C-alpha positions in Angstrom: 9.0 10.3 160.8 10.7 12.6 162.6 9.7 16.0 163.6 11.3 19.4 162.2 13.6 20.2 164.8 14.3 16.5 166.3 17.2 14.9 165.6 16.1 11.5 164.1 16.9 8.2 166.2 18.8 6.9 163.3 20.7 8.5 161.0 20.7 7.4 157.3 23.7 5.3 156.2 26.5 6.5 154.0 27.7 5.0 151.6 31.3 3.9 152.7 32.3 0.9 149.8 31.9 -0.4 146.5 29.7 -3.1 145.1 31.4 -5.7 143.4 29.7 -7.7 140.4 31.3 -11.5 141.9 30.6 -10.3 145.0 27.2 -12.1 147.5 26.6 -9.5 150.6 24.4 -9.9 153.5 21.8 -7.2 153.3 22.6 -5.4 156.4 26.3 -5.0 154.7 24.6 -4.1 151.4 22.9 -1.0 153.3 25.7 0.1 154.4 27.9 0.2 151.9 25.1 2.1 149.3 23.7 3.9 151.7 20.0 2.9 151.3 17.7 2.3 154.3 14.9 0.1 154.4 13.0 2.4 152.4 15.0 2.5 149.6 16.1 -1.5 149.8 11.6 -1.8 149.9 11.7 0.9 146.7 14.8 -1.5 144.7 13.4 -4.6 145.4 10.1 -3.2 143.5 12.5 -2.2 140.9 14.1 -5.7 140.5 16.5 -6.1 142.8 16.3 -9.8 144.3 17.2 -10.5 147.4 17.9 -14.4 149.0 16.7 -15.4 152.1 18.6 -18.4 153.8 16.9 -18.6 157.0 16.4 -15.1 158.5 19.2 -13.6 156.6 19.0 -11.5 153.3 21.7 -11.6 150.8 22.1 -9.4 147.4 24.1 -10.3 144.6 26.1 -7.7 143.5 25.4 -8.2 139.7 21.9 -8.0 140.9 22.4 -4.3 141.8 25.0 -3.7 138.9 22.2 -4.8 136.4 19.5 -2.9 138.3 21.6 0.5 137.9 22.0 -0.2 134.2 18.5 -0.9 133.6 17.9 2.9 135.7 20.2 4.4 133.7 19.0 3.2 130.3 15.7 4.4 131.0 16.7 7.7 132.2 18.5 8.1 129.1 16.0 7.3 127.2 13.6 10.0 129.0 16.0 12.3 128.6 16.2 11.3 125.0 12.2 12.0 124.6 12.2 14.9 126.1 14.6 16.6 124.5 12.8 15.1 121.2 9.0 16.3 122.0 11.0 19.8 123.3 12.6 19.6 120.2 9.2 19.0 117.7 7.2 21.7 120.5 9.8 24.4 119.2 9.1 24.2 115.8 5.4 24.6 116.4 5.9 27.9 117.6 8.3 29.0 114.7 
């Protein structure tokens, strides 16, 4: 963990490209393309991103990442709808 005022040894990767559903990416390249650090990849794996290992090299299918993003977007959308419904219901209680 870096201390305040001190530059990080390894700055986070910046997004540099696109992920195509019909491609397979070595994990190191995938991290660069999407701009995720190791913790971000670990979180994505916990949310369902599959990383296939061949020897010591990990690979990510573009389709798996796109599916994960679709699931997260749908989940966020349904949560926003639920929050809006609750807010709407609460506003009628006070009127």
